[in-house]
N, C-alpha and C positions, 0 to 999 in steps of 0.2 A: 395807742397813739393814733391809730387809724379811725377809732370810733369818735374822736373829738373833731368836729368839723368847724371851720371858722364861720362866723355869721356872715350872711350876705351883706354886701356893701350898702345896698339900698335900705335894708332894714336898719343898719347902724346909723345911716344918715337920717332915717326917719326918727330915730330915738333922740338924737341930739346933734346930728351933723358931724362933719369930719372933725371939727375941733373939739367935739365932746368925747371922742374916743379915749378910753382909758389906757394907761400904759400896759397893764396886764394883757388886755386884749391884743394890743399891738404886738407884744412879745409872743403871744400865743400864735398869732397869725404868721409871724415870721418863722417861728419854729416849725409850724406845719409845712410851710413852703420849703424850708430846708430839708425836712424829713421826706417829702415827696421827691425832691431832687435826688436825695440819697438812695431812695428805693429805685428810681429810674436808672441810676448809675449801676447799682447792684444787679439789676435785671439785665442790663446790657452786658455787664462783665460775665454774668452767667451764660448768656447766649454766645459770647465770644469764646469763652473757655470750652463750651460744649462743641462749637464748630472746630476749634483748633485740635481738640482731642480726637474727634472723629476723623478729621483729615490725616492727622499723624498716624492714627491706628491703621487707616487704609494704606497710606504710603509705606509705613513700616512693614505691614503684612506683605504687600507686593514685593518690597525689597527682600524680605526673607525668602519668599517663594522664588524670586529670581536667583538669589544666592544659592539656594538648595538645588535649583535646576542647573545652574552653572557648575556646581560641584559634581552633581551626578553626570553631567555631560563630559566634564573633564575626566572623571574617573572612568567612564565608559570608553572614551576615546583612548585613554592610556591603556586600558585592557585590550582594546582592539589592536592598538599599535603593538603591544607586546606579543599578542597572539600572531599577528601577521608578520612581525619581525622574526619570530621563531619559525614560522612557515617559510620565510625567505631563506633563513639559514639551512633549513631542511631541504628546500628546493636546490640551493646551491650545492649542498653535499651530494644530493641525488644526481645533479647534472655532472658533477665531477666523476662520480662512479659511471655515469653513462658515457662520458668522454673516454674514460679508461677502457670501458667495454668496446668503444669504437676503435680505439688504438689496438686493442687485442684482436678485433676482427680484421683490421688492416694488416697486422702482423701475421695473422693466420692465412690471409690471402697471399701475402708475399712468401710465406713458407711453402705454399703449394707450387710456387713458380719454379723453384729449382728441381723438385721431383718431376714436374711436367716437362721441363726442358730435358732432363735426363731420359725420360720415357721417349720423347720425340727423337733424341739423339740415338737411343738404342734401336728404335724402329728404323731410322735412317741407316744406321750401320748394318743392321741385319738385311736391309734391302740390297746391300753390296755383296751378299753372299753369291757363290756360283749359282747358275740357273738351276742346276739339279738339286740344290739345297734350299731353294726358296720355296718352302712349303709352309702351310698354316699349321704350325705345331703348337704345343702347349705354351711355349714362350710367347708366340705371337698373340695367343688368346689372353695370356696374363698381361701383356703390354696393352692390348686394347682395353681390357677391363680397368687397368690402372689409369690409362688416359681418360676413359669415361668417368671414373670416380673422381679424379682430380678436377676435371672440368666441371662436373656437377657440384663438387665442393666449392669451387670458386664462384659458381653461379649462386649457390645458396648463401654463401658468406657475403657476396656483394649485395644480394637482396636484404640480408640482415643488416648490413651497413646502411642501406637506404632507409630501412624502417627505423633504425636507431637515430639516424640524422633527422628524420622527420619528427620523431618523438622529442629530440633535443630542441628542435626549432619551436615546437609547441610549448615545451617547458620554458624556453627563453621568453616567449611572448607572455606566458603566465607570470613568470618572474617579473617582467617589466610591469605588468598590470598590478601585481601585488606591491611592488616598490612604489609605483605611482600612488596607489591607494594609501600606503603607509605615509607617504609625503603629505597627501591631502589630510589624513587624520592628524598627523603631527602639527600641520599648520592650523587645523581647526582647534586642536587642543591648546596650542600656543595662544590663539586669539581668545579662546574662552578663559584661559588662565589670566590673560591681561584684563579681561572684563571682570573676572572675579577679584583680582587685586584692586581694580578701580572701585568696585562695589564695597570692598572692605574699607578702603580709605574713606569713601563717602559716608559709610555707617559710623565711622569713628568721628568724623567732623561734625555730623549732625547729632546734637544732644536733645533729649525730650524736653519740651517747654514746661515752665511752672506758672501758676496763677499769679496775677499781679496784686490781689487783695491780701491784706494782712490778717483777715479773719479765719483763714484756713479753709475757705470753701474750695479754692482751686487745688487739685491733687495732681500728682505725676501721672503722665499718660502711660498705660501699660505697653511694654516693649514687645510682647508676643502678639501673634495674630489672633483674631477672635476665634472662639471655640467652634462656632458654626457660621457658615456663610449661606445666605439665602440665594445669592446669584451664583451661576455656574462659573467656576474659575476659568480664566483665559490667560493666554500668553500675552507678551507685550505687543504683538502685532494684531491682537484681536482674534487669533485662531483658537478655537476651544482646545482645552488640554487633552481631550480624548483624541482629537484629530492629530494633535502634535505627537501624542504617544504612538499613534499608528505610523506617522512619518519616521519617528525615531526607531520603531521596531523594524520598519522596512530598511532603514540604514543598517541596523544590526544584521538583519537577514541577508542583505547584500554582501556584507563582509563575511558572514558565515558561509554563504554559497561560494564565494571566492576561495575561502579556505578549504572547503570540502572539495571543490573542483581541483584545486592544486594538489590536495592529498590524493585524489583519485588518479591524477596524472602521474604523481610520484609512484604510486603503487603499480601503475601500468608500465612505467619505465623500469622499475625494479624487476617486475615479472619478465619483461622483455630482455633485460640484461641477463637474468638467470637462464632464460631459454637460449639465448645466444651463447652463453658460456657452455651450456650443455651441447649446443651445436658444434662449437669449436672442439670440444672433447671428442664428439662423435666423428667429426671429419679427420681429426688427428689419428684416431684409432683406425678408421677405414684406410687412411693413407699408409699407415704402418703395415696394416694387413696386406694391402695391395703390393707394397714394396717387398714385403717378405715373400709373397707368392711369386713375384717376378724373380727374386733371387733364387728361390728354391727351384723354379722352372729352369733358370739358367744353369744352376749347378747340376741338375739332373741331365740337361742337354749336354753340357760339357763332359759329364761322366759317360753318357751314351756315345758321344763322339770319340772319347778316349778308348772305350771298349771296341767300337767299330774300327778305329785305327789299328788297334792291336790285332784284330782279326785280319784286316787287310794286309798288315805287315807279315803276319804268319802265312797268309795265302801267297803273297808275293815271294816269300822265301821258299815255300814248297814248289811254286811254279818255276822259280829259278833253278831249283834242284832238278826238276824234270827237264828243264831246258838244257842243263849241263849233261844230264843223262842222254837226251836225244842227240846232242852234239857229239857225245862220245859214240853213240850208235852209228851216226852218220860217218864219223871218221873211221870207225871200225869197218863199216860196209865198204867205204871207199878203198880202204887198205886191202880188204879181201878181193874186191874187184880188180885192183891193180895186181894182186898176186896171181890172178888167173891168166895173166898175159903170157907168162913163161910156159905153162902147159899148152896153151894154144899154139905158141910158136914151135914148141917141140913136136906137136902133132902135125903141124904144117911141114916141118922139116922132114919128119918121117915119111909123110905122104910124097913129098918131092923126091926123096931118095928112092922110095919103092916104085915110083913111076918109071924109073930108068932101067928096070929089069927087063929081061927078054920077054917077048909076048907069051912064050910058053909058061913062064914063071909068074907072069902078072895075073894072078888068079885071086879069087875071093877066099882067102885062107883065114884061119883063126886070128892071125895077127891083124889082118885088115879089119875083121869084125870087132876085135877089142879096141883098135884105134878109133873106129867109128863110134863105138859105145863111149869111149873116153871123151871123144870130142863132144858128143851129145850131152854127156854129164857136165862138162865144163860150161857149155852154152846154157844149160838149165840153171846151173849155179850162178852164172853171170846174170841171167834174167831175174832170178830170185833176189840176188843181192841188190840189183838195180831197183827192183820194186820195193824192197825193204828200205833202201836209202831214200827213195822218193816218199815213202810213207813217213819215214822219220823227218824228212824235210817239211812235209805238210804239217806234221805234229809240232815241229819246232816253230813254224810260222804261226800256228794257232796259239801255242804257248806264249810266243813273243807278243802276239796281239792281246792275249789276255793279260800279260804283264803290263802292257801299255794302258789297257783299261783299268786294271787295279791301281796302277801308279796315278792315273788321272783321277780316279775315285779317291785315292788317298790324298792327293793334292787338294781336291775340293773339300774333303772332310777336314783336312788340316786347316785350310783357310777359314772354313765355317767355324771350326772350334776356336781358332784364333780370334775371330770376330766376337763370338759369344764370351770367350774368356776376357776380351777387352771390355765388353759390356758389363761383365760381372765385376771386374776390378776397376770400373770407372770411378766409383765413390772413393776408393783408396787413392786413385790417381789425383782426383780433385783435391783431396785432403793434402796430398803432397805438394800440389801447386800452390795451395793457400799458405803453406808453411815455408815455401821457398821465397826468398826476397832478393836473391841475386839475379843477374842476367842469365845465368845458366839454369833457370828453373825448368824450362822445357826439356832440356837434356836430362835433368834429374828425373822428370816424370817419365820420359822415354825409357831410361834405365830401370825405373821402378816397374814399368809395364813389362819390360823384357824379363826382369827377374820373376815377376809373378807368372808370366806365361811359361817361363821355363819350369816353374814348379808345377803348373797345371798341364802343360802340353809337352810331351816328349818330342824332341826335335829330330828324331830319326825319320827319314823320309819326309821331312818338313817341306822340302822343295820338290818332292816327287822324284828324287834322284836315287838310283839304285846304289846300295852301299858298295864300297870298294871290294869287300870280301866276296860278295856275290859275283861281281864282275870278274874277279880273279878266279873264282871257282868255275865260272862259265868257260874260261880259257884253259881249264886244267886237262882237256883232252889231249890225245897224241898229236892230232893235226891242229895247229894254231892258225891255219890260214883262214881267210874269210869263207863263209859258207857258200857264197856265190862262186868262189873260185874252186870249190871242191867238186 
C-alpha cells in the first residue's frame, strides 16, 4: 500500500484537466489518504501506550518499594517495642526487688536501735555503781565494743540505703526514658501502619490500563518493578537509600544502646542488692556476737560478785565470832579485876589492925612480909588484868572497824551485783513489759525483776545489816552491859 503513490495534481491536470480524472484514480487517491491517516493514528496510539506503560511501571515500582519499606519499618518498630517493653517489665521487677532491699535495710537499721538503747542503758546503770566498784572491767569493755559495733553497723547500713536510693533514682530515670521511647516507637508504628493501609487501599483502587486498539497491539502493563534500575534508588524525600539505611541503623543502635544501658543498670542494682543482703547478714551476726559477749561478761561478773559476797559473809561471820570472843575476854577480865577488890580490902584491914599493936610488937615479922608479898601479888594481877582488858578492847575496836569495812564492802558488792543482775535480766523484763497490757504492767515487771534477782543474788546482808544470830551471839557473854560502861 505504501509503494503506490498518487499522481501529482499538476501532472493529472496536464493530461486531461480536473474533469478528465477517472473514477479509479479518484478512489485510489482517497484510499491512500485514508491509509495515511490510519497510519498516523496507529503511530500516535503506539506512542501513547508506550508512555502510559512506562509511567505506570515507574509509579507501581515506587509504590511497591514504599510498601516494602513501610512493612519493614512497622515490623522493626514492633520488634523494638517488644524488646523495650520486655526491658520495661524487667526494670520494674528489678526496682521492686531494690525497694524490698531498701525496706530490709531500713528494718535492719531499726533493729539496731533497741540493742543500742539497751547498751546505753546498761552503761548508764553501771555508772550508778558505788565509787569503789566503778572500774573498767570486762563488762565495760564488752559494752564499749557492742556500742561501737552497733553504731558502725548503723552507719554502714545508712550508707547502703543511700547508695540503693541513688541506684533506684537512676533506674527510675532509665525506666522513664525507656517508656518514653516505647511510646515514640508505638506512635511511629501506628503512623506507619496507617500509611501502609492507605497504600494498600490505593493499590486496590488503581488497576493497570489496557490499550484502546482492537488489533491487540496494546498489552497489560507488568505489575512488578523492572529487573534492573539504571538510576540509584531514592526515598520519597529524595534522600538516597544508603543514607536512609544509615539513619535507620542509627535508630536501631540508639534503641539497642538504651536497652544495653538499662540492662547494665539492672545488673548493677542486683549486685548492689546482693551485696547489701550480705551486709545485713554480717551486721546481724556481729550484733548477736557482741550481745552474747556482753551477756557472758555480765554472767561472769555476777558470778564473781556472788563468790566475793560469799567470802565477805564468811569473813564477817568469823570476825563476829572473834568479836564475841573478845567481848567475853573483856567481861572475864573485868570480873577478875572486880574479884581482886576483896583481897585488897582484907590486906588493908590486916594492916590497920596490926598497926595498933604495941611498939615493941610492931616489928617486921614473917606475917608482915607475907602480907606485903600478897599485896604486891594482887597489884601485879590487877595491872596484868587491866592491860589484858585494854588489849582486848583495842582488838574489839579493830574487829568492829573491820566488820564495818566488810559490811560496807558487802553492801557495795551487793549493790553492784544487783545492778549487773538488772542489766542481765533487762531483756526478760522488756519482754514482760511488752506482754503486759494492763495498768499494772510496771508492777509486774518489778516483781519479775525481784524474782530474778532473788534467784541470782542471795539477800543475806543485802542491806549491809548483821544477821540477828550474830548480834545475839555477840551478847552471849556474862556481862551484857555496853563496852563503854565496863
